Biopython code that builds the backbone (N, CA, C, O; Angstrom):
import numpy as np
from Bio.PDB.StructureBuilder import StructureBuilder

atoms = [
    (1, "MET", "N", (34.588, 15.114, 34.214)),
    (1, "MET", "CA", (33.916, 14.792, 32.936)),
    (1, "MET", "C", (32.536, 14.441, 33.248)),
    (1, "MET", "O", (32.264, 13.795, 34.260)),
    (2, "LYS", "N", (31.631, 14.850, 32.396)),
    (2, "LYS", "CA", (30.121, 14.689, 32.426)),
    (2, "LYS", "C", (29.848, 13.206, 32.178)),
    (2, "LYS", "O", (30.385, 12.554, 31.282)),
    (3, "THR", "N", (28.926, 12.719, 33.094)),
    (3, "THR", "CA", (28.396, 11.349, 32.963)),
    (3, "THR", "C", (27.235, 11.379, 32.006)),
    (3, "THR", "O", (26.235, 12.055, 32.251)),
    (4, "LEU", "N", (27.356, 10.668, 30.940)),
    (4, "LEU", "CA", (26.216, 10.728, 29.914)),
    (4, "LEU", "C", (25.162, 9.700, 30.237)),
    (4, "LEU", "O", (25.497, 8.622, 30.730)),
    (5, "SER", "N", (23.974, 9.971, 29.994)),
    (5, "SER", "CA", (22.823, 9.016, 30.191)),
    (5, "SER", "C", (22.893, 7.917, 29.156)),
    (5, "SER", "O", (23.609, 8.024, 28.161)),
    (6, "ASN", "N", (22.135, 6.850, 29.404)),
    (6, "ASN", "CA", (22.078, 5.759, 28.476)),
    (6, "ASN", "C", (21.579, 6.229, 27.049)),
    (6, "ASN", "O", (22.121, 5.821, 26.022)),
    (7, "SER", "N", (20.553, 7.078, 27.045)),
    (7, "SER", "CA", (20.016, 7.599, 25.842)),
    (7, "SER", "C", (21.029, 8.381, 25.101)),
    (7, "SER", "O", (21.110, 8.288, 23.876)),
    (8, "ALA", "N", (21.883, 9.226, 25.865)),
    (8, "ALA", "CA", (22.961, 10.013, 25.176)),
    (8, "ALA", "C", (23.942, 9.133, 24.586)),
    (8, "ALA", "O", (24.352, 9.387, 23.454)),
    (9, "MET", "N", (24.392, 8.069, 25.260)),
    (9, "MET", "CA", (25.424, 7.222, 24.676)),
    (9, "MET", "C", (24.879, 6.434, 23.536)),
    (9, "MET", "O", (25.625, 6.157, 22.596)),
    (10, "ARG", "N", (23.640, 6.054, 23.548)),
    (10, "ARG", "CA", (22.970, 5.389, 22.386)),
    (10, "ARG", "C", (22.912, 6.286, 21.241)),
    (10, "ARG", "O", (23.186, 5.833, 20.129)),
    (11, "ASP", "N", (22.561, 7.600, 21.396)),
    (11, "ASP", "CA", (22.493, 8.551, 20.403)),
    (11, "ASP", "C", (23.854, 8.768, 19.729)),
    (11, "ASP", "O", (23.963, 8.823, 18.504)),
    (12, "ILE", "N", (24.892, 8.888, 20.580)),
    (12, "ILE", "CA", (26.279, 9.107, 19.983)),
    (12, "ILE", "C", (26.654, 7.971, 19.105)),
    (12, "ILE", "O", (27.326, 8.182, 18.095)),
    (13, "GLU", "N", (26.229, 6.679, 19.456)),
    (13, "GLU", "CA", (26.594, 5.541, 18.719)),
    (13, "GLU", "C", (25.806, 5.443, 17.364)),
    (13, "GLU", "O", (26.381, 4.910, 16.415)),
    (14, "VAL", "N", (24.626, 5.884, 17.219)),
    (14, "VAL", "CA", (23.770, 5.594, 16.071)),
    (14, "VAL", "C", (23.342, 6.781, 15.264)),
    (14, "VAL", "O", (22.878, 6.551, 14.147)),
    (15, "LEU", "N", (23.436, 8.031, 15.683)),
    (15, "LEU", "CA", (22.909, 9.203, 14.962)),
    (15, "LEU", "C", (24.001, 10.075, 14.575)),
    (15, "LEU", "O", (24.987, 10.252, 15.291)),
    (16, "LEU", "N", (23.813, 10.667, 13.349)),
    (16, "LEU", "CA", (24.574, 11.792, 12.887)),
    (16, "LEU", "C", (23.649, 13.009, 12.931)),
    (16, "LEU", "O", (22.531, 12.945, 12.420)),
    (17, "HIS", "N", (24.066, 14.049, 13.495)),
    (17, "HIS", "CA", (23.270, 15.308, 13.647)),
    (17, "HIS", "C", (23.832, 16.398, 12.713)),
    (17, "HIS", "O", (25.022, 16.713, 12.733)),
    (18, "PRO", "N", (22.904, 16.970, 11.876)),
    (18, "PRO", "CA", (23.361, 18.031, 11.022)),
    (18, "PRO", "C", (23.792, 19.282, 11.806)),
    (18, "PRO", "O", (23.283, 19.554, 12.893)),
    (19, "THR", "N", (24.748, 20.039, 11.225)),
    (19, "THR", "CA", (25.214, 21.301, 11.771)),
    (19, "THR", "C", (25.609, 21.120, 13.249)),
    (19, "THR", "O", (25.273, 21.956, 14.089)),
    (20, "THR", "N", (26.307, 20.050, 13.555)),
    (20, "THR", "CA", (26.744, 19.781, 14.900)),
    (20, "THR", "C", (28.195, 19.513, 14.965)),
    (20, "THR", "O", (28.716, 18.827, 14.085)),
    (21, "ASN", "N", (28.913, 20.020, 15.973)),
    (21, "ASN", "CA", (30.265, 19.723, 16.205)),
    (21, "ASN", "C", (30.391, 18.301, 16.784)),
    (21, "ASN", "O", (30.158, 18.077, 17.972)),
    (22, "LEU", "N", (30.756, 17.372, 15.935)),
    (22, "LEU", "CA", (30.721, 15.980, 16.421)),
    (22, "LEU", "C", (31.702, 15.678, 17.489)),
    (22, "LEU", "O", (31.457, 14.820, 18.337)),
    (23, "ALA", "N", (32.804, 16.353, 17.474)),
    (23, "ALA", "CA", (33.780, 16.079, 18.652)),
    (23, "ALA", "C", (33.184, 16.564, 19.970)),
    (23, "ALA", "O", (33.284, 15.855, 20.971)),
    (24, "ALA", "N", (32.577, 17.731, 20.007)),
    (24, "ALA", "CA", (31.920, 18.206, 21.182)),
    (24, "ALA", "C", (30.684, 17.322, 21.517)),
    (24, "ALA", "O", (30.378, 17.047, 22.677)),
    (25, "HIS", "N", (30.008, 16.903, 20.449)),
    (25, "HIS", "CA", (28.877, 16.063, 20.697)),
    (25, "HIS", "C", (29.267, 14.773, 21.413)),
    (25, "HIS", "O", (28.527, 14.318, 22.284)),
    (26, "ARG", "N", (30.426, 14.162, 21.067)),
    (26, "ARG", "CA", (30.833, 12.903, 21.608)),
    (26, "ARG", "C", (31.242, 13.124, 23.023)),
    (26, "ARG", "O", (31.113, 12.202, 23.829)),
    (27, "THR", "N", (31.743, 14.316, 23.398)),
    (27, "THR", "CA", (32.182, 14.571, 24.777)),
    (27, "THR", "C", (30.986, 15.058, 25.628)),
    (27, "THR", "O", (30.904, 14.626, 26.778)),
    (28, "HIS", "N", (30.110, 15.866, 25.195)),
    (28, "HIS", "CA", (29.063, 16.492, 25.976)),
    (28, "HIS", "C", (27.720, 15.750, 25.816)),
    (28, "HIS", "O", (26.854, 15.836, 26.687)),
    (29, "GLY", "N", (27.563, 15.055, 24.748)),
    (29, "GLY", "CA", (26.374, 14.321, 24.399)),
    (29, "GLY", "C", (25.156, 15.326, 23.836)),
    (29, "GLY", "O", (25.297, 16.548, 23.794)),
    (30, "PRO", "N", (24.075, 14.707, 23.458)),
    (30, "PRO", "CA", (23.000, 15.569, 22.928)),
    (30, "PRO", "C", (22.184, 16.150, 24.004)),
    (30, "PRO", "O", (22.255, 15.726, 25.158)),
    (31, "LEU", "N", (21.363, 17.172, 23.628)),
    (31, "LEU", "CA", (20.335, 17.657, 24.456)),
    (31, "LEU", "C", (19.078, 16.845, 24.065)),
    (31, "LEU", "O", (18.520, 17.031, 22.984)),
    (32, "ILE", "N", (18.655, 15.958, 24.954)),
    (32, "ILE", "CA", (17.554, 15.058, 24.576)),
    (32, "ILE", "C", (16.262, 15.701, 25.126)),
    (32, "ILE", "O", (16.107, 15.941, 26.324)),
    (33, "LEU", "N", (15.369, 15.958, 24.194)),
    (33, "LEU", "CA", (14.020, 16.583, 24.381)),
    (33, "LEU", "C", (13.041, 15.507, 24.741)),
    (33, "LEU", "O", (13.067, 14.408, 24.186)),
    (34, "ASP", "N", (12.150, 15.837, 25.699)),
    (34, "ASP", "CA", (11.164, 14.855, 26.146)),
    (34, "ASP", "C", (9.782, 15.221, 25.737)),
    (34, "ASP", "O", (9.008, 14.344, 25.354)),
    (35, "ARG", "N", (9.442, 16.438, 25.796)),
    (35, "ARG", "CA", (8.068, 16.896, 25.511)),
    (35, "ARG", "C", (8.087, 18.352, 25.026)),
    (35, "ARG", "O", (9.071, 19.082, 25.146)),
    (36, "ALA", "N", (6.854, 18.737, 24.435)),
    (36, "ALA", "CA", (6.852, 20.139, 23.952)),
    (36, "ALA", "C", (5.308, 20.591, 24.126)),
    (36, "ALA", "O", (4.374, 19.791, 24.189)),
    (37, "GLU", "N", (5.193, 21.897, 24.189)),
    (37, "GLU", "CA", (3.863, 22.596, 24.229)),
    (37, "GLU", "C", (4.016, 24.041, 23.755)),
    (37, "GLU", "O", (4.813, 24.804, 24.302)),
    (38, "GLY", "N", (3.291, 24.381, 22.797)),
    (38, "GLY", "CA", (3.339, 25.746, 22.285)),
    (38, "GLY", "C", (4.777, 26.024, 21.717)),
    (38, "GLY", "O", (5.226, 25.310, 20.820)),
    (39, "VAL", "N", (5.475, 27.038, 22.231)),
    (39, "VAL", "CA", (6.771, 27.410, 21.804)),
    (39, "VAL", "C", (7.845, 26.803, 22.719)),
    (39, "VAL", "O", (9.021, 27.114, 22.533)),
    (40, "HIS", "N", (7.516, 25.992, 23.653)),
    (40, "HIS", "CA", (8.438, 25.508, 24.663)),
    (40, "HIS", "C", (8.668, 23.977, 24.489)),
    (40, "HIS", "O", (7.762, 23.221, 24.139)),
    (41, "VAL", "N", (9.949, 23.566, 24.757)),
    (41, "VAL", "CA", (10.279, 22.226, 24.734)),
    (41, "VAL", "C", (10.929, 21.945, 26.162)),
    (41, "VAL", "O", (11.427, 22.877, 26.794)),
    (42, "TRP", "N", (10.914, 20.703, 26.634)),
    (42, "TRP", "CA", (11.507, 20.380, 27.902)),
    (42, "TRP", "C", (12.513, 19.223, 27.595)),
    (42, "TRP", "O", (12.269, 18.380, 26.732)),
    (43, "ASP", "N", (13.631, 19.224, 28.325)),
    (43, "ASP", "CA", (14.634, 18.181, 28.158)),
    (43, "ASP", "C", (14.217, 17.030, 29.197)),
    (43, "ASP", "O", (13.242, 17.129, 29.942)),
    (44, "THR", "N", (14.985, 16.047, 29.155)),
    (44, "THR", "CA", (14.655, 14.861, 30.107)),
    (44, "THR", "C", (14.943, 15.197, 31.519)),
    (44, "THR", "O", (14.576, 14.430, 32.409)),
    (45, "ASN", "N", (15.558, 16.265, 31.775)),
    (45, "ASN", "CA", (15.785, 16.735, 33.224)),
    (45, "ASN", "C", (14.686, 17.697, 33.668)),
    (45, "ASN", "O", (14.656, 18.139, 34.817)),
    (46, "GLY", "N", (13.800, 18.005, 32.754)),
    (46, "GLY", "CA", (12.697, 18.873, 33.144)),
    (46, "GLY", "C", (12.957, 20.372, 32.837)),
    (46, "GLY", "O", (12.088, 21.201, 33.106)),
    (47, "LYS", "N", (14.129, 20.731, 32.282)),
    (47, "LYS", "CA", (14.474, 22.115, 32.024)),
    (47, "LYS", "C", (13.726, 22.568, 30.764)),
    (47, "LYS", "O", (13.730, 21.852, 29.762)),
    (48, "ARG", "N", (13.081, 23.747, 30.797)),
    (48, "ARG", "CA", (12.281, 24.323, 29.797)),
    (48, "ARG", "C", (13.097, 25.218, 28.898)),
    (48, "ARG", "O", (13.941, 25.976, 29.376)),
    (49, "TYR", "N", (12.852, 25.140, 27.563)),
    (49, "TYR", "CA", (13.576, 26.050, 26.598)),
    (49, "TYR", "C", (12.482, 26.634, 25.700)),
    (49, "TYR", "O", (11.410, 26.061, 25.501)),
    (50, "ILE", "N", (12.818, 27.785, 25.185)),
    (50, "ILE", "CA", (12.035, 28.333, 24.018)),
    (50, "ILE", "C", (12.637, 27.664, 22.799)),
    (50, "ILE", "O", (13.859, 27.692, 22.652)),
    (51, "GLU", "N", (11.863, 27.072, 21.928)),
    (51, "GLU", "CA", (12.253, 26.378, 20.725)),
    (51, "GLU", "C", (12.275, 27.292, 19.628)),
    (51, "GLU", "O", (11.208, 27.556, 19.074)),
    (52, "GLY", "N", (13.383, 27.834, 19.221)),
    (52, "GLY", "CA", (13.489, 28.906, 18.169)),
    (52, "GLY", "C", (13.436, 28.289, 16.791)),
    (52, "GLY", "O", (13.135, 29.007, 15.837)),
    (53, "LEU", "N", (13.703, 27.031, 16.622)),
    (53, "LEU", "CA", (13.641, 26.421, 15.246)),
    (53, "LEU", "C", (12.390, 25.629, 14.983)),
    (53, "LEU", "O", (12.333, 24.862, 14.021)),
    (54, "ALA", "N", (11.352, 25.801, 15.844)),
    (54, "ALA", "CA", (10.139, 24.986, 15.649)),
    (54, "ALA", "C", (9.604, 25.166, 14.157)),
    (54, "ALA", "O", (9.099, 24.226, 13.542)),
    (55, "GLY", "N", (9.746, 26.375, 13.652)),
    (55, "GLY", "CA", (9.204, 26.617, 12.378)),
    (55, "GLY", "C", (10.050, 26.146, 11.186)),
    (55, "GLY", "O", (9.714, 26.381, 10.025)),
    (56, "LEU", "N", (11.192, 25.454, 11.528)),
    (56, "LEU", "CA", (12.059, 25.049, 10.511)),
    (56, "LEU", "C", (11.388, 24.211, 9.497)),
    (56, "LEU", "O", (11.621, 24.419, 8.306)),
    (57, "TRP", "N", (10.516, 23.214, 9.895)),
    (57, "TRP", "CA", (9.839, 22.399, 8.958)),
    (57, "TRP", "C", (8.356, 22.181, 9.332)),
    (57, "TRP", "O", (7.440, 22.757, 8.744)),
    (58, "CYS", "N", (8.180, 21.308, 10.352)),
    (58, "CYS", "CA", (6.805, 20.859, 10.599)),
    (58, "CYS", "C", (6.137, 21.355, 11.830)),
    (58, "CYS", "O", (5.052, 20.877, 12.161)),
    (59, "ALA", "N", (6.722, 22.292, 12.533)),
    (59, "ALA", "CA", (6.097, 22.728, 13.840)),
    (59, "ALA", "C", (5.960, 24.258, 13.771)),
    (59, "ALA", "O", (6.182, 24.936, 14.774)),
    (60, "ALA", "N", (5.620, 24.773, 12.676)),
    (60, "ALA", "CA", (5.503, 26.261, 12.537)),
    (60, "ALA", "C", (4.394, 26.823, 13.390)),
    (60, "ALA", "O", (4.418, 28.006, 13.730)),
    (61, "LEU", "N", (3.464, 26.041, 13.728)),
    (61, "LEU", "CA", (2.343, 26.514, 14.579)),
    (61, "LEU", "C", (2.523, 26.167, 16.055)),
    (61, "LEU", "O", (1.613, 26.308, 16.872)),
    (62, "GLY", "N", (3.819, 25.676, 16.379)),
    (62, "GLY", "CA", (4.072, 25.302, 17.776)),
    (62, "GLY", "C", (3.797, 23.838, 17.980)),
    (62, "GLY", "O", (3.519, 23.100, 17.035)),
    (63, "TYR", "N", (3.877, 23.439, 19.187)),
    (63, "TYR", "CA", (3.708, 21.995, 19.608)),
    (63, "TYR", "C", (2.480, 21.838, 20.375)),
    (63, "TYR", "O", (2.041, 22.756, 21.067)),
    (64, "GLY", "N", (1.877, 20.629, 20.269)),
    (64, "GLY", "CA", (0.744, 20.254, 21.125)),
    (64, "GLY", "C", (-0.563, 20.964, 20.862)),
    (64, "GLY", "O", (-1.443, 21.000, 21.722)),
    (65, "ASN", "N", (-0.689, 21.515, 19.702)),
    (65, "ASN", "CA", (-1.995, 22.247, 19.357)),
    (65, "ASN", "C", (-3.064, 21.220, 19.161)),
    (65, "ASN", "O", (-3.023, 20.495, 18.167)),
    (66, "GLN", "N", (-4.022, 21.113, 20.051)),
    (66, "GLN", "CA", (-5.010, 19.970, 20.098)),
    (66, "GLN", "C", (-5.851, 19.952, 18.851)),
    (66, "GLN", "O", (-6.234, 18.877, 18.391)),
    (67, "GLU", "N", (-6.158, 21.123, 18.276)),
    (67, "GLU", "CA", (-6.905, 21.100, 17.054)),
    (67, "GLU", "C", (-6.209, 20.448, 15.910)),
    (67, "GLU", "O", (-6.787, 19.702, 15.119)),
    (68, "LEU", "N", (-4.864, 20.776, 15.848)),
    (68, "LEU", "CA", (-4.019, 20.024, 14.833)),
    (68, "LEU", "C", (-3.864, 18.549, 15.075)),
    (68, "LEU", "O", (-3.860, 17.747, 14.141)),
    (69, "VAL", "N", (-3.736, 18.193, 16.344)),
    (69, "VAL", "CA", (-3.595, 16.801, 16.743)),
    (69, "VAL", "C", (-4.845, 16.038, 16.358)),
    (69, "VAL", "O", (-4.736, 14.944, 15.804)),
    (70, "GLU", "N", (-6.040, 16.573, 16.630)),
    (70, "GLU", "CA", (-7.251, 15.920, 16.314)),
    (70, "GLU", "C", (-7.513, 15.821, 14.863)),
    (70, "GLU", "O", (-8.024, 14.811, 14.381)),
    (71, "THR", "N", (-7.158, 16.897, 14.123)),
    (71, "THR", "CA", (-7.375, 16.937, 12.629)),
    (71, "THR", "C", (-6.483, 15.904, 12.016)),
    (71, "THR", "O", (-6.912, 15.170, 11.127)),
    (72, "ALA", "N", (-5.178, 15.818, 12.489)),
    (72, "ALA", "CA", (-4.268, 14.822, 11.928)),
    (72, "ALA", "C", (-4.717, 13.386, 12.306)),
    (72, "ALA", "O", (-4.614, 12.463, 11.498)),
    (73, "ARG", "N", (-5.216, 13.220, 13.556)),
    (73, "ARG", "CA", (-5.687, 11.876, 13.840)),
    (73, "ARG", "C", (-6.768, 11.411, 12.985)),
    (73, "ARG", "O", (-6.745, 10.281, 12.497)),
    (74, "GLU", "N", (-7.760, 12.274, 12.774)),
    (74, "GLU", "CA", (-8.851, 11.963, 11.913)),
    (74, "GLU", "C", (-8.410, 11.651, 10.503)),
    (74, "GLU", "O", (-8.914, 10.701, 9.905)),
    (75, "GLN", "N", (-7.506, 12.400, 9.961)),
    (75, "GLN", "CA", (-7.049, 12.217, 8.589)),
    (75, "GLN", "C", (-6.157, 10.920, 8.513)),
    (75, "GLN", "O", (-6.242, 10.161, 7.548)),
    (76, "MET", "N", (-5.374, 10.714, 9.473)),
    (76, "MET", "CA", (-4.476, 9.430, 9.529)),
    (76, "MET", "C", (-5.334, 8.216, 9.612)),
    (76, "MET", "O", (-4.972, 7.166, 9.081)),
    (77, "SER", "N", (-6.488, 8.325, 10.276)),
    (77, "SER", "CA", (-7.406, 7.187, 10.359)),
    (77, "SER", "C", (-8.082, 6.932, 9.053)),
    (77, "SER", "O", (-8.379, 5.785, 8.718)),
    (78, "ARG", "N", (-8.335, 7.985, 8.298)),
    (78, "ARG", "CA", (-9.079, 7.895, 7.031)),
    (78, "ARG", "C", (-8.124, 7.510, 5.822)),
    (78, "ARG", "O", (-8.362, 6.544, 5.097)),
    (79, "LEU", "N", (-7.113, 8.274, 5.674)),
    (79, "LEU", "CA", (-6.167, 8.118, 4.540)),
    (79, "LEU", "C", (-4.949, 8.736, 5.024)),
    (79, "LEU", "O", (-4.831, 9.961, 5.007)),
    (80, "SER", "N", (-3.965, 7.912, 5.487)),
    (80, "SER", "CA", (-2.732, 8.465, 6.170)),
    (80, "SER", "C", (-1.812, 9.100, 5.147)),
    (80, "SER", "O", (-1.144, 10.088, 5.452)),
    (81, "PHE", "N", (-1.760, 8.535, 3.894)),
    (81, "PHE", "CA", (-0.831, 9.011, 2.890)),
    (81, "PHE", "C", (-1.305, 8.537, 1.513)),
    (81, "PHE", "O", (-1.760, 7.403, 1.364)),
    (82, "THR", "N", (-1.203, 9.342, 0.590)),
    (82, "THR", "CA", (-1.266, 8.943, -0.818)),
    (82, "THR", "C", (-0.520, 10.040, -1.706)),
    (82, "THR", "O", (-0.299, 11.159, -1.244)),
    (83, "HIS", "N", (-0.173, 9.708, -2.890)),
    (83, "HIS", "CA", (0.623, 10.658, -3.687)),
    (83, "HIS", "C", (-0.345, 11.310, -4.722)),
    (83, "HIS", "O", (-1.517, 10.959, -4.859)),
    (84, "LEU", "N", (0.217, 12.215, -5.377)),
    (84, "LEU", "CA", (-0.577, 12.903, -6.570)),
    (84, "LEU", "C", (-0.040, 12.478, -7.909)),
    (84, "LEU", "O", (-0.393, 13.079, -8.924)),
    (85, "PHE", "N", (0.797, 11.469, -7.952)),
    (85, "PHE", "CA", (1.312, 10.999, -9.230)),
    (85, "PHE", "C", (0.215, 10.331, -10.058)),
    (85, "PHE", "O", (-0.761, 9.825, -9.503)),
    (86, "GLY", "N", (0.372, 10.326, -11.392)),
    (86, "GLY", "CA", (-0.510, 9.586, -12.241)),
    (86, "GLY", "C", (-1.999, 9.975, -12.163)),
    (86, "GLY", "O", (-2.910, 9.169, -12.357)),
    (87, "GLY", "N", (-2.166, 11.246, -11.870)),
    (87, "GLY", "CA", (-3.603, 11.716, -11.869)),
    (87, "GLY", "C", (-4.381, 11.371, -10.570)),
    (87, "GLY", "O", (-5.580, 11.630, -10.469)),
    (88, "ARG", "N", (-3.687, 10.796, -9.608)),
    (88, "ARG", "CA", (-4.454, 10.547, -8.296)),
    (88, "ARG", "C", (-4.634, 11.811, -7.532)),
    (88, "ARG", "O", (-3.824, 12.729, -7.663)),
    (89, "SER", "N", (-5.660, 11.897, -6.740)),
    (89, "SER", "CA", (-5.867, 13.037, -5.883)),
    (89, "SER", "C", (-6.724, 12.641, -4.696)),
    (89, "SER", "O", (-7.202, 11.512, -4.593)),
    (90, "HIS", "N", (-6.902, 13.592, -3.813)),
    (90, "HIS", "CA", (-7.763, 13.377, -2.565)),
    (90, "HIS", "C", (-8.287, 14.711, -2.104)),
    (90, "HIS", "O", (-7.688, 15.744, -2.403)),
    (91, "GLU", "N", (-9.361, 14.720, -1.404)),
    (91, "GLU", "CA", (-10.034, 15.909, -0.906)),
    (91, "GLU", "C", (-9.140, 16.871, -0.124)),
    (91, "GLU", "O", (-9.200, 18.071, -0.390)),
    (92, "PRO", "N", (-8.339, 16.433, 0.794)),
    (92, "PRO", "CA", (-7.431, 17.379, 1.540)),
    (92, "PRO", "C", (-6.518, 18.133, 0.636)),
    (92, "PRO", "O", (-6.296, 19.323, 0.857)),
    (93, "ALA", "N", (-5.968, 17.498, -0.387)),
    (93, "ALA", "CA", (-5.049, 18.183, -1.344)),
    (93, "ALA", "C", (-5.878, 19.137, -2.216)),
    (93, "ALA", "O", (-5.426, 20.253, -2.474)),
    (94, "ILE", "N", (-7.040, 18.754, -2.666)),
    (94, "ILE", "CA", (-7.881, 19.763, -3.439)),
    (94, "ILE", "C", (-8.271, 20.980, -2.584)),
    (94, "ILE", "O", (-8.124, 22.127, -3.004)),
    (95, "GLU", "N", (-8.771, 20.695, -1.376)),
    (95, "GLU", "CA", (-9.138, 21.777, -0.477)),
    (95, "GLU", "C", (-7.994, 22.783, -0.166)),
    (95, "GLU", "O", (-8.160, 24.002, -0.230)),
    (96, "LEU", "N", (-6.851, 22.203, 0.168)),
    (96, "LEU", "CA", (-5.709, 23.044, 0.513)),
    (96, "LEU", "C", (-5.229, 23.825, -0.721)),
    (96, "LEU", "O", (-4.846, 24.988, -0.590)),
    (97, "ALA", "N", (-5.241, 23.207, -1.924)),
    (97, "ALA", "CA", (-4.925, 23.942, -3.094)),
    (97, "ALA", "C", (-5.807, 25.119, -3.395)),
    (97, "ALA", "O", (-5.368, 26.209, -3.765)),
    (98, "GLU", "N", (-7.077, 24.837, -3.216)),
    (98, "GLU", "CA", (-8.107, 25.886, -3.422)),
    (98, "GLU", "C", (-7.824, 27.118, -2.405)),
    (98, "GLU", "O", (-7.870, 28.291, -2.776)),
    (99, "LYS", "N", (-7.535, 26.730, -1.122)),
    (99, "LYS", "CA", (-7.231, 27.832, -0.177)),
    (99, "LYS", "C", (-5.957, 28.568, -0.546)),
    (99, "LYS", "O", (-5.927, 29.799, -0.533)),
    (100, "LEU", "N", (-4.941, 27.859, -0.863)),
    (100, "LEU", "CA", (-3.708, 28.531, -1.198)),
    (100, "LEU", "C", (-3.780, 29.394, -2.483)),
    (100, "LEU", "O", (-3.132, 30.437, -2.583)),
    (101, "LYS", "N", (-4.597, 28.921, -3.470)),
    (101, "LYS", "CA", (-4.856, 29.784, -4.680)),
    (101, "LYS", "C", (-5.570, 31.019, -4.320)),
    (101, "LYS", "O", (-5.270, 32.108, -4.808)),
    (102, "GLU", "N", (-6.567, 30.840, -3.419)),
    (102, "GLU", "CA", (-7.382, 32.075, -3.018)),
    (102, "GLU", "C", (-6.498, 33.079, -2.275)),
    (102, "GLU", "O", (-6.671, 34.288, -2.427)),
    (103, "LEU", "N", (-5.550, 32.582, -1.471)),
    (103, "LEU", "CA", (-4.722, 33.445, -0.624)),
    (103, "LEU", "C", (-3.579, 34.023, -1.388)),
    (103, "LEU", "O", (-3.000, 35.013, -0.942)),
    (104, "SER", "N", (-3.224, 33.479, -2.493)),
    (104, "SER", "CA", (-1.984, 33.900, -3.214)),
    (104, "SER", "C", (-2.249, 35.339, -3.899)),
    (104, "SER", "O", (-3.254, 35.593, -4.563)),
    (105, "PRO", "N", (-1.246, 36.197, -3.651)),
    (105, "PRO", "CA", (-1.328, 37.518, -4.181)),
    (105, "PRO", "C", (-1.087, 37.553, -5.763)),
    (105, "PRO", "O", (-1.444, 38.503, -6.460)),
    (106, "ALA", "N", (-0.477, 36.473, -6.226)),
    (106, "ALA", "CA", (-0.188, 36.304, -7.640)),
    (106, "ALA", "C", (-1.271, 35.535, -8.340)),
    (106, "ALA", "O", (-1.856, 34.634, -7.739)),
    (107, "PRO", "N", (-1.573, 35.850, -9.604)),
    (107, "PRO", "CA", (-2.597, 35.092, -10.309)),
    (107, "PRO", "C", (-2.116, 33.628, -10.566)),
    (107, "PRO", "O", (-1.649, 33.299, -11.656)),
    (108, "THR", "N", (-2.240, 32.817, -9.585)),
    (108, "THR", "CA", (-1.732, 31.408, -9.618)),
    (108, "THR", "C", (-2.819, 30.614, -10.324)),
    (108, "THR", "O", (-3.993, 30.770, -9.990)),
    (109, "SER", "N", (-2.466, 29.753, -11.303)),
    (109, "SER", "CA", (-3.352, 28.964, -11.883)),
    (109, "SER", "C", (-3.457, 27.573, -11.246)),
    (109, "SER", "O", (-4.534, 26.980, -11.183)),
    (110, "LYS", "N", (-2.365, 27.095, -10.801)),
    (110, "LYS", "CA", (-2.200, 25.796, -10.191)),
    (110, "LYS", "C", (-1.301, 25.724, -9.002)),
    (110, "LYS", "O", (-0.405, 26.552, -8.839)),
    (111, "VAL", "N", (-1.536, 24.709, -8.136)),
    (111, "VAL", "CA", (-0.643, 24.571, -6.952)),
    (111, "VAL", "C", (0.057, 23.275, -7.185)),
    (111, "VAL", "O", (-0.536, 22.308, -7.663)),
    (112, "PHE", "N", (1.411, 23.248, -6.823)),
    (112, "PHE", "CA", (2.195, 22.074, -6.982)),
    (112, "PHE", "C", (2.760, 21.775, -5.572)),
    (112, "PHE", "O", (3.485, 22.596, -5.009)),
    (113, "PHE", "N", (2.418, 20.577, -4.999)),
    (113, "PHE", "CA", (2.823, 20.181, -3.722)),
    (113, "PHE", "C", (4.083, 19.387, -3.857)),
    (113, "PHE", "O", (4.155, 18.515, -4.723)),
    (114, "THR", "N", (5.117, 19.647, -3.020)),
    (114, "THR", "CA", (6.379, 18.890, -3.048)),
    (114, "THR", "C", (6.693, 18.376, -1.630)),
    (114, "THR", "O", (6.100, 18.859, -0.665)),
    (115, "SER", "N", (7.598, 17.422, -1.491)),
    (115, "SER", "CA", (8.038, 16.943, -0.253)),
    (115, "SER", "C", (9.242, 17.609, 0.381)),
    (115, "SER", "O", (9.516, 17.526, 1.578)),
    (116, "SER", "N", (9.961, 18.301, -0.559)),
    (116, "SER", "CA", (11.228, 19.034, -0.163)),
    (116, "SER", "C", (11.513, 20.222, -0.975)),
    (116, "SER", "O", (10.890, 20.443, -2.014)),
    (117, "GLY", "N", (12.432, 20.990, -0.532)),
    (117, "GLY", "CA", (12.909, 22.130, -1.424)),
    (117, "GLY", "C", (13.544, 21.711, -2.683)),
    (117, "GLY", "O", (13.534, 22.445, -3.672)),
    (118, "SER", "N", (14.134, 20.466, -2.672)),
    (118, "SER", "CA", (14.786, 20.012, -3.924)),
    (118, "SER", "C", (13.835, 19.824, -5.039)),
    (118, "SER", "O", (14.212, 19.894, -6.209)),
    (119, "GLU", "N", (12.496, 19.566, -4.674)),
    (119, "GLU", "CA", (11.593, 19.285, -5.788)),
    (119, "GLU", "C", (10.893, 20.624, -6.277)),
    (119, "GLU", "O", (10.278, 20.689, -7.341)),
    (120, "ALA", "N", (11.035, 21.605, -5.464)),
    (120, "ALA", "CA", (10.354, 22.887, -5.790)),
    (120, "ALA", "C", (10.907, 23.509, -7.086)),
    (120, "ALA", "O", (10.452, 24.575, -7.501)),
]
sb = StructureBuilder()
sb.init_structure("model")
sb.init_model(0)
sb.init_chain("A")
sb.init_seg("    ")
for serial, (resi, resn, name, xyz) in enumerate(atoms, 1):
    if name == "N":
        sb.init_residue(resn, " ", resi, " ")
    sb.init_atom(name, np.array(xyz, "f"), 0.0, 1.0, " ", f" {name:<3s}", serial, name[0])
structure = sb.get_structure()
């Protein structure tokens, strides 16, 4: 039987993983990732993998892109989050909406930002 790491045992105790065979997960433990760069991720044993689901949500451009890191750092320092409810706005939202409208093949009059597919 496989000896599980402390992190693996803690994971099994506190996390539910979507689309995961939970019985197998309890026996074999999780694949714990430690770092990422570009299209690759490494587990805690140093084994490298191609991350095929990076584009699933927030890593569509890969991992460790220093331009994105710096841009995010600058924005987080200035205004980490605000909503668009009640007529509020901010320059990054306005600029992105303008770019999306310009790129859209359809005659789009407005851009609506959401947090999830449920809101779309």
